[in-house]
DRENMAR-224635 format. One record per atom (N, C-alpha, C): residue number from 0; x, y, z; atom name. Coordinates in nm, 2 decimals, decimal comma, padded with zeros to 4 digits, m for minus. Atoms other than C-alpha are relative to their C-alpha. Example, Ala and Ser with C-alpha at 12.3 -4.5 7.8 and 13.67 -1.06 7.14 Angstrom:
REM DRENMAR-224635
+-----+--------+--------+--------+------+
! pos !      x !      y !      z ! site !
+-----+--------+--------+--------+------+
!   0 !  00,09 ! m00,12 !  00,00 !    N !
!   0 !  01,23 ! m00,45 !  00,78 !   CA !
!   0 !  00,09 !  00,12 !  00,00 !    C !
!   1 ! m00,09 ! m00,11 !  00,00 !    N !
!   1 !  01,37 ! m00,11 !  00,71 !   CA !
!   1 ! m00,08 !  00,11 !  00,08 !    C !
+-----+--------+--------+--------+------+
***
This chain:
REM DRENMAR-224635
+-----+--------+--------+--------+------+
! pos !      x !      y !      z ! site !
+-----+--------+--------+--------+------+
!   0 !  00,12 !  00,03 !  00,11 !    N !
!   0 ! m00,89 !  00,31 ! m01,55 !   CA !
!   0 !  00,06 ! m00,18 !  00,07 !    C !
!   1 !  00,01 !  00,13 ! m00,04 !    N !
!   1 ! m00,96 ! m00,03 ! m01,44 !   CA !
!   1 ! m00,05 ! m00,10 ! m00,12 !    C !
!   2 !  00,06 !  00,13 !  00,10 !    N !
!   2 ! m01,06 ! m00,39 ! m01,68 !   CA !
!   2 ! m00,08 ! m00,02 !  00,08 !    C !
!   3 !  00,11 !  00,07 ! m00,04 !    N !
!   3 ! m01,38 ! m00,57 ! m01,61 !   CA !
!   3 !  00,05 ! m00,14 ! m00,09 !    C !
!   4 !  00,01 !  00,13 !  00,07 !    N !
!   4 ! m01,34 ! m00,95 ! m01,69 !   CA !
!   4 ! m00,08 ! m00,08 !  00,11 !    C !
!   5 !  00,10 !  00,12 ! m00,08 !    N !
!   5 ! m01,54 ! m01,26 ! m01,56 !   CA !
!   5 !  00,08 ! m00,02 !  00,13 !    C !
!   6 ! m00,09 !  00,01 ! m00,11 !    N !
!   6 ! m01,22 ! m01,27 ! m01,29 !   CA !
!   6 ! m00,03 !  00,12 !  00,11 !    C !
!   7 !  00,03 ! m00,13 ! m00,07 !    N !
!   7 ! m01,33 ! m00,91 ! m01,18 !   CA !
!   7 !  00,04 !  00,12 ! m00,07 !    C !
!   8 ! m00,05 ! m00,13 !  00,04 !    N !
!   8 ! m01,19 ! m00,58 ! m01,17 !   CA !
!   8 !  00,19 !  00,00 ! m00,02 !    C !
!   9 ! m00,16 ! m00,01 !  00,00 !    N !
!   9 ! m00,82 ! m00,55 ! m01,26 !   CA !
!   9 !  00,06 !  00,15 !  00,00 !    C !
!  10 ! m00,01 ! m00,10 ! m00,06 !    N !
!  10 ! m00,70 ! m00,26 ! m01,04 !   CA !
!  10 !  00,14 !  00,09 ! m00,03 !    C !
!  11 ! m00,12 ! m00,06 !  00,03 !    N !
!  11 ! m00,44 !  00,01 ! m01,12 !   CA !
!  11 !  00,09 !  00,01 !  00,15 !    C !
!  12 ! m00,04 ! m00,02 ! m00,13 !    N !
!  12 ! m00,18 !  00,09 ! m00,85 !   CA !
!  12 ! m00,07 !  00,12 !  00,07 !    C !
!  13 !  00,08 ! m00,14 ! m00,06 !    N !
!  13 ! m00,37 !  00,44 ! m00,79 !   CA !
!  13 ! m00,11 ! m00,03 !  00,05 !    C !
!  14 !  00,12 !  00,05 ! m00,08 !    N !
!  14 ! m00,67 !  00,28 ! m00,76 !   CA !
!  14 ! m00,03 ! m00,09 !  00,12 !    C !
!  15 ! m00,01 !  00,06 ! m00,15 !    N !
!  15 ! m00,57 !  00,06 ! m00,48 !   CA !
!  15 !  00,03 !  00,06 !  00,08 !    C !
!  16 ! m00,03 ! m00,09 ! m00,10 !    N !
!  16 ! m00,40 !  00,31 ! m00,32 !   CA !
!  16 ! m00,11 !  00,11 !  00,07 !    C !
!  17 !  00,11 ! m00,08 ! m00,09 !    N !
!  17 ! m00,71 !  00,51 ! m00,29 !   CA !
!  17 ! m00,09 ! m00,09 !  00,08 !    C !
!  18 !  00,07 !  00,07 ! m00,08 !    N !
!  18 ! m00,88 !  00,22 ! m00,17 !   CA !
!  18 !  00,06 ! m00,06 !  00,13 !    C !
!  19 ! m00,11 !  00,04 ! m00,16 !    N !
!  19 ! m00,60 !  00,12 !  00,12 !   CA !
!  19 ! m00,01 !  00,11 !  00,05 !    C !
!  20 ! m00,01 ! m00,18 ! m00,04 !    N !
!  20 ! m00,57 !  00,53 !  00,15 !   CA !
!  20 !  00,15 ! m00,06 !  00,08 !    C !
!  21 ! m00,14 !  00,01 !  00,01 !    N !
!  21 ! m00,17 !  00,44 !  00,14 !   CA !
!  21 !  00,07 !  00,07 ! m00,05 !    C !
!  22 ! m00,12 ! m00,06 !  00,06 !    N !
!  22 !  00,15 !  00,60 !  00,03 !   CA !
!  22 !  00,02 ! m00,11 ! m00,09 !    C !
!  23 ! m00,09 !  00,10 !  00,15 !    N !
!  23 !  00,29 !  00,44 ! m00,33 !   CA !
!  23 !  00,10 ! m00,09 !  00,07 !    C !
!  24 ! m00,14 !  00,06 ! m00,10 !    N !
!  24 !  00,58 !  00,31 ! m00,08 !   CA !
!  24 ! m00,05 ! m00,10 !  00,06 !    C !
!  25 !  00,04 !  00,15 ! m00,07 !    N !
!  25 !  00,40 !  00,11 !  00,13 !   CA !
!  25 ! m00,08 ! m00,06 ! m00,08 !    C !
!  26 !  00,04 !  00,11 !  00,10 !    N !
!  26 !  00,20 ! m00,05 ! m00,16 !   CA !
!  26 !  00,10 ! m00,12 ! m00,03 !    C !
!  27 ! m00,09 !  00,09 !  00,06 !    N !
!  27 !  00,47 ! m00,14 ! m00,33 !   CA !
!  27 !  00,11 ! m00,09 !  00,10 !    C !
!  28 ! m00,06 !  00,03 ! m00,12 !    N !
!  28 !  00,65 ! m00,25 !  00,00 !   CA !
!  28 ! m00,12 ! m00,15 !  00,01 !    C !
!  29 !  00,09 !  00,17 ! m00,02 !    N !
!  29 !  00,33 ! m00,54 !  00,03 !   CA !
!  29 !  00,00 ! m00,05 ! m00,14 !    C !
!  30 ! m00,02 !  00,07 !  00,12 !    N !
!  30 !  00,37 ! m00,59 ! m00,34 !   CA !
!  30 !  00,14 ! m00,07 !  00,04 !    C !
!  31 ! m00,15 !  00,02 !  00,00 !    N !
!  31 !  00,76 ! m00,67 ! m00,30 !   CA !
!  31 !  00,00 ! m00,15 !  00,12 !    C !
!  32 ! m00,05 !  00,12 ! m00,09 !    N !
!  32 !  00,75 ! m00,88 !  00,01 !   CA !
!  32 ! m00,14 ! m00,11 ! m00,01 !    C !
!  33 !  00,07 !  00,10 !  00,02 !    N !
!  33 !  00,47 ! m01,09 ! m00,12 !   CA !
!  33 ! m00,14 ! m00,03 !  00,04 !    C !
!  34 !  00,11 !  00,03 ! m00,09 !    N !
!  34 !  00,16 ! m00,97 !  00,13 !   CA !
!  34 ! m00,09 !  00,00 ! m00,11 !    C !
!  35 !  00,09 ! m00,04 !  00,10 !    N !
!  35 ! m00,02 ! m00,85 ! m00,19 !   CA !
!  35 !  00,04 ! m00,06 ! m00,15 !    C !
!  36 ! m00,03 !  00,08 !  00,12 !    N !
!  36 ! m00,05 ! m01,06 ! m00,51 !   CA !
!  36 ! m00,03 !  00,13 ! m00,08 !    C !
!  37 !  00,03 ! m00,08 !  00,11 !    N !
!  37 ! m00,01 ! m00,82 ! m00,82 !   CA !
!  37 !  00,08 ! m00,06 ! m00,14 !    C !
!  38 !  00,00 !  00,06 !  00,10 !    N !
!  38 !  00,06 ! m00,90 ! m01,16 !   CA !
!  38 !  00,05 !  00,17 ! m00,07 !    C !
!  39 ! m00,02 ! m00,10 !  00,11 !    N !
!  39 !  00,28 ! m00,69 ! m01,43 !   CA !
!  39 ! m00,04 ! m00,01 ! m00,14 !    C !
!  40 !  00,04 ! m00,02 !  00,13 !    N !
!  40 !  00,18 ! m00,61 ! m01,77 !   CA !
!  40 !  00,10 !  00,00 ! m00,12 !    C !
!  41 ! m00,07 ! m00,03 !  00,07 !    N !
!  41 !  00,34 ! m00,70 ! m02,08 !   CA !
!  41 !  00,13 ! m00,07 !  00,01 !    C !
!  42 ! m00,14 !  00,04 ! m00,03 !    N !
!  42 !  00,71 ! m00,87 ! m02,16 !   CA !
!  42 ! m00,01 ! m00,12 !  00,06 !    C !
!  43 !  00,00 !  00,13 ! m00,03 !    N !
!  43 !  00,83 ! m01,12 ! m01,96 !   CA !
!  43 ! m00,06 ! m00,02 !  00,12 !    C !
!  44 !  00,09 ! m00,02 ! m00,16 !    N !
!  44 !  00,57 ! m01,04 ! m01,66 !   CA !
!  44 !  00,07 !  00,08 !  00,06 !    C !
!  45 ! m00,07 ! m00,10 ! m00,07 !    N !
!  45 !  00,81 ! m00,80 ! m01,54 !   CA !
!  45 !  00,02 ! m00,09 !  00,17 !    C !
!  46 ! m00,02 !  00,06 ! m00,11 !    N !
!  46 !  00,95 ! m01,04 ! m01,27 !   CA !
!  46 !  00,11 !  00,07 !  00,07 !    C !
!  47 ! m00,06 ! m00,07 ! m00,08 !    N !
!  47 !  01,20 ! m00,82 ! m01,18 !   CA !
!  47 ! m00,01 !  00,15 !  00,09 !    C !
!  48 !  00,03 ! m00,15 ! m00,06 !    N !
!  48 !  01,17 ! m00,54 ! m00,90 !   CA !
!  48 ! m00,02 !  00,09 ! m00,07 !    C !
!  49 ! m00,04 ! m00,10 !  00,06 !    N !
!  49 !  01,30 ! m00,33 ! m01,10 !   CA !
!  49 ! m00,04 !  00,04 ! m00,13 !    C !
!  50 !  00,06 ! m00,03 !  00,14 !    N !
!  50 !  01,10 ! m00,34 ! m01,41 !   CA !
!  50 ! m00,09 !  00,09 ! m00,01 !    C !
!  51 !  00,09 ! m00,10 !  00,04 !    N !
!  51 !  00,94 ! m00,08 ! m01,58 !   CA !
!  51 ! m00,15 !  00,00 ! m00,01 !    C !
!  52 !  00,14 !  00,04 !  00,02 !    N !
!  52 !  00,61 ! m00,25 ! m01,66 !   CA !
!  52 ! m00,05 !  00,03 !  00,13 !    C !
!  53 !  00,08 ! m00,04 ! m00,11 !    N !
!  53 !  00,33 ! m00,13 ! m01,44 !   CA !
!  53 ! m00,08 ! m00,12 !  00,04 !    C !
!  54 !  00,09 !  00,11 ! m00,07 !    N !
!  54 !  00,14 ! m00,34 ! m01,19 !   CA !
!  54 ! m00,07 !  00,02 ! m00,01 !    C !
!  55 !  00,15 ! m00,01 !  00,01 !    N !
!  55 ! m00,22 ! m00,43 ! m01,19 !   CA !
!  55 ! m00,01 ! m00,14 !  00,12 !    C !
!  56 !  00,02 !  00,08 ! m00,11 !    N !
!  56 ! m00,39 ! m00,60 ! m00,90 !   CA !
!  56 ! m00,15 ! m00,02 ! m00,02 !    C !
!  57 !  00,11 !  00,05 !  00,03 !    N !
!  57 ! m00,70 ! m00,81 ! m00,93 !   CA !
!  57 ! m00,10 !  00,04 !  00,13 !    C !
!  58 !  00,06 ! m00,06 ! m00,11 !    N !
!  58 ! m00,98 ! m00,68 ! m00,68 !   CA !
!  58 ! m00,02 ! m00,11 !  00,08 !    C !
!  59 !  00,01 !  00,12 ! m00,10 !    N !
!  59 ! m01,02 ! m01,02 ! m00,55 !   CA !
!  59 !  00,11 ! m00,05 !  00,09 !    C !
!  60 ! m00,05 !  00,02 ! m00,08 !    N !
!  60 ! m00,69 ! m01,05 ! m00,44 !   CA !
!  60 !  00,02 !  00,14 !  00,08 !    C !
!  61 !  00,03 ! m00,12 ! m00,08 !    N !
!  61 ! m00,70 ! m00,66 ! m00,28 !   CA !
!  61 ! m00,10 ! m00,05 !  00,10 !    C !
!  62 !  00,13 !  00,06 ! m00,12 !    N !
!  62 ! m01,02 ! m00,82 ! m00,06 !   CA !
!  62 !  00,05 ! m00,09 !  00,05 !    C !
!  63 ! m00,09 !  00,06 ! m00,03 !    N !
!  63 ! m00,82 ! m01,10 !  00,00 !   CA !
!  63 !  00,11 !  00,03 !  00,10 !    C !
!  64 ! m00,12 ! m00,04 ! m00,05 !    N !
!  64 ! m00,52 ! m00,92 !  00,12 !   CA !
!  64 ! m00,06 !  00,06 !  00,13 !    C !
!  65 !  00,03 ! m00,10 ! m00,08 !    N !
!  65 ! m00,75 ! m00,64 !  00,32 !   CA !
!  65 ! m00,06 ! m00,12 !  00,16 !    C !
!  66 !  00,13 !  00,10 ! m00,11 !    N !
!  66 ! m00,99 ! m00,96 !  00,51 !   CA !
!  66 !  00,15 ! m00,11 !  00,05 !    C !
!  67 ! m00,12 !  00,08 ! m00,06 !    N !
!  67 ! m00,62 ! m01,16 !  00,58 !   CA !
!  67 !  00,05 !  00,03 !  00,14 !    C !
!  68 ! m00,09 ! m00,05 ! m00,12 !    N !
!  68 ! m00,49 ! m00,96 !  00,83 !   CA !
!  68 !  00,12 !  00,05 ! m00,01 !    C !
!  69 ! m00,08 ! m00,06 !  00,04 !    N !
!  69 ! m00,19 ! m00,88 !  00,64 !   CA !
!  69 !  00,05 !  00,14 ! m00,01 !    C !
!  70 !  00,04 ! m00,14 ! m00,01 !    N !
!  70 ! m00,31 ! m00,55 !  00,61 !   CA !
!  70 ! m00,04 !  00,07 !  00,12 !    C !
!  71 !  00,00 ! m00,09 ! m00,08 !    N !
!  71 ! m00,27 ! m00,28 !  00,87 !   CA !
!  71 !  00,01 !  00,12 ! m00,01 !    C !
!  72 !  00,04 ! m00,16 ! m00,02 !    N !
!  72 ! m00,35 !  00,08 !  00,92 !   CA !
!  72 !  00,14 !  00,03 !  00,08 !    C !
!  73 ! m00,16 ! m00,04 ! m00,06 !    N !
!  73 !  00,00 !  00,28 !  00,94 !   CA !
!  73 ! m00,08 !  00,08 !  00,14 !    C !
!  74 !  00,04 ! m00,07 ! m00,10 !    N !
!  74 ! m00,01 !  00,38 !  01,30 !   CA !
!  74 !  00,02 !  00,18 ! m00,01 !    C !
!  75 !  00,02 ! m00,13 !  00,02 !    N !
!  75 ! m00,07 !  00,78 !  01,34 !   CA !
!  75 !  00,12 !  00,01 !  00,06 !    C !
!  76 ! m00,12 ! m00,05 ! m00,06 !    N !
!  76 !  00,24 !  00,98 !  01,41 !   CA !
!  76 ! m00,02 !  00,09 !  00,06 !    C !
!  77 !  00,00 ! m00,10 ! m00,07 !    N !
!  77 !  00,27 !  01,18 !  01,69 !   CA !
!  77 !  00,04 !  00,12 ! m00,03 !    C !
!  78 ! m00,09 ! m00,09 !  00,05 !    N !
!  78 !  00,34 !  01,54 !  01,66 !   CA !
!  78 !  00,15 !  00,00 !  00,07 !    C !
!  79 ! m00,15 !  00,01 ! m00,06 !    N !
!  79 !  00,68 !  01,62 !  01,78 !   CA !
!  79 ! m00,03 !  00,10 !  00,13 !    C !
!  80 !  00,01 ! m00,09 ! m00,09 !    N !
!  80 !  00,67 !  01,74 !  02,12 !   CA !
!  80 ! m00,13 ! m00,06 !  00,10 !    C !
!  81 !  00,13 !  00,04 ! m00,05 !    N !
!  81 !  00,34 !  01,56 !  02,23 !   CA !
!  81 ! m00,04 ! m00,08 !  00,10 !    C !
!  82 !  00,00 !  00,07 ! m00,13 !    N !
!  82 !  00,45 !  01,34 !  02,46 !   CA !
!  82 !  00,09 !  00,07 !  00,11 !    C !
!  83 ! m00,07 ! m00,08 ! m00,11 !    N !
!  83 !  00,64 !  01,64 !  02,68 !   CA !
!  83 ! m00,13 !  00,04 !  00,08 !    C !
!  84 !  00,10 ! m00,04 ! m00,08 !    N !
!  84 !  00,39 !  01,71 !  03,00 !   CA !
!  84 !  00,04 !  00,18 ! m00,03 !    C !
!  85 ! m00,03 ! m00,15 !  00,00 !    N !
!  85 !  00,34 !  02,11 !  02,96 !   CA !
!  85 !  00,04 !  00,10 !  00,11 !    C !
!  86 ! m00,04 ! m00,05 ! m00,11 !    N !
!  86 !  00,50 !  02,35 !  03,19 !   CA !
!  86 !  00,07 ! m00,05 !  00,04 !    C !
!  87 ! m00,11 !  00,05 ! m00,07 !    N !
!  87 !  00,76 !  02,15 !  03,32 !   CA !
!  87 !  00,13 !  00,00 ! m00,06 !    C !
!  88 ! m00,12 !  00,00 !  00,03 !    N !
!  88 !  01,02 !  02,23 !  03,12 !   CA !
!  88 !  00,09 !  00,08 !  00,03 !    C !
!  89 ! m00,11 ! m00,05 ! m00,10 !    N !
!  89 !  01,35 !  02,30 !  03,31 !   CA !
!  89 !  00,06 !  00,10 ! m00,11 !    C !
!  90 ! m00,11 ! m00,14 !  00,12 !    N !
!  90 !  01,50 !  02,48 !  02,98 !   CA !
!  90 ! m00,05 !  00,12 !  00,03 !    C !
!  91 !  00,07 ! m00,09 !  00,03 !    N !
!  91 !  01,25 !  02,73 !  02,99 !   CA !
!  91 !  00,01 !  00,10 !  00,13 !    C !
!  92 !  00,03 ! m00,06 ! m00,11 !    N !
!  92 !  01,31 !  02,86 !  03,34 !   CA !
!  92 !  00,15 !  00,07 !  00,02 !    C !
+-----+--------+--------+--------+------+
***
C-alpha cells in the first residue's frame, strides 16, 4: 500500500522489491549500505538497524537509485556441473 503526496509515492519494502525484482535481503543490504535511501516510520525514526519500524522508500529515491548505477541485477547462478564438459568424465569410466 503506497501513499501519494506532493513528493510522489511512498513505497513499502514489498513494492520496491516487486519493482527491482530482488530478494528482501538484497533490498535491505542496499538500504543498510546507504546505496538506497529509505525512511522508517514512527518513533525515533528507527535509526537503529534492527529497529522493528517498517521502512518506506520514496519513488523518486528508487528511480534515482536505479539510474545512478548503484543498482545492478544479480548475476544468474550457473547450474551445478554446467561448466563441466559432457562425456569426458573420467570417474564414469
